[in-house]
N, C-alpha and C positions, 0 to 999 in steps of 0.2 A: 136327608140333611144331617150333617155331622154336628152333634150337639156339643162336641168339645170346642168348636170354633165360636160358638155363641157365648158371649160374656154378658152376664147380668150385671146391672149396676149395684155396686156394694159401697154405700157411702162411708162405711167404717174404714175401708181401705182408700184413704184419700191420697192424692199425689203430694209429693213434697219436693222441695228443691227445684230442679230444672223442669220437671213435668208440670208442676203448679205454675211456675213462672211462664212457661210457654203457653199454657192455657189462658192465664189471666191477661198476659200481654196480647195474645191473639184476640181475645174477647174485646180488649180495649181498642186494638187496631180496627177491628170490625165495627165497633161502635162509632169510632171517629170517622171512618170512611163512609159509613151509612149516614151519619149525621151531616157530614159535609155535602154528600150527594143529595140528600133529601132537602136540606135547607137551600141549596143552590137551585134545585128544580122548582121548589115552591116560589122562591124569590124571582126567578126568571119568568114564571107564569104570571105573577102579580105585576112585574114590570111590563110584560106584553099587554096585559089587561089595561094598565095605565096609559100606555102609548096608543093603543087602539081606541080607547074611549076619550082621548084628550080633546078631540074636535067634535065629539058627539053633542048635539043640541039638547038632548034629554037624557033619560035614563039609559045607561049603557053598561052591559055586563057580558063578559065572555065566559065560556065554560072552563077555560084553562086553569084557573085557580083551583076549582073543585077537582078537576081531573088530576092536577099535579099532586094534590093531597092524597088521593086514592092511589095514584101510581107510586108515590114515595112510600106509602104504607106497604104496598105489595112488594116493592123492591126490598124494603127492609125485612119483611117477613121471609122472603126467599133467601136473602143474604144471610140472615141469622141462622136459618135452618141449615144451610150448606156449611157455613163457617163453624157452627157448633158441632156439626157432625164430623167435620174434619179434625176439629180440636179434641174431640172425645168428651165434650161436656154433656153429661146425661143426668137426669132426665130433662130433655129439652122442653117438655110440656110444662115443667115447673119454672123455667127460666125465661122462655121467649115471650109468653103473654104479658108478664109485668114489665119486661124490657120494652115492649112495643106500646103498651097501653098507657103507661105512666111517663114515658120518656118525653112527650111534648111539654110537660111542665118544666123540668129543669132546662130543657133546650130553649124554650121560649123565654124563660127568665134570663138565662145567660146571654141570649141574642139581644134582648131588649136593653140590657145593661151595658154590655161590652162589645157586641158584634159577633161575627161569624166564627172567628178563631176560638174565643172562649167557649162558644156554644159547642164547637167540635171537641174541645177538651172535656166539657161537661158530658157529652155523649160517650166519650171514652171512659170516663170515671163511672158513669151510670152502668154501662155494659159490664165493666170489670167488677164492680161491686155486686151486681146481681149474679154474675158468673161464680163468684166466691160462695154464694149461698148454697151451692149444690153439695158441698162437702161439710160434714158436721163440725170438724175443728175450726173451720173458717166461716161458719154460718153467721155467728154473732158479728164478726168484723164486717162481712158483706152487708148484712142488714143494717148495721149501724151507719156505715158509709152511705148506703142508699137512702136511709131515713134522714140523715143530716142533709144530704143534697136535696131531697124532696121538701123538707121543711124550710130550708133556705130559699128554695125556688118559690114556695107558696108565700113566704114573707115578702119576697121581691114583687111577685105578681099582684098580691092583694093587700099591699100596704096602704 
């Protein structure tokens, strides 16, 4: 294996200008697309469950809402891994877990207040903010944006 082709992540050499914009906009686009897909999948599963159980005399529940949650999580995981690999956002292990595990809070808050489109925007902002945390000069900005979004969503959900 040629060691000259292997590039280690050096957070001191952060991208600037066009490289940074491409990565952040790519992360935002990925977050928006995965949010729209996930919320649409879960919503259609709950609508199917409601239609199926509309005429049931007693307790009725289908497995599709649970399956849709797991499927949307798996799709989002694979989508983020592939997109961040293509965008050159490293280390992915530091960005993908918080993006996936904490994203339901701002997405649920935005969807409950304003609907699907603002939730898609919240997903884009969430992914872009956490992608910024990879590089030292932009870490405070990314963490501040993510924290503000998370705190606002907690205030909306638990008021």
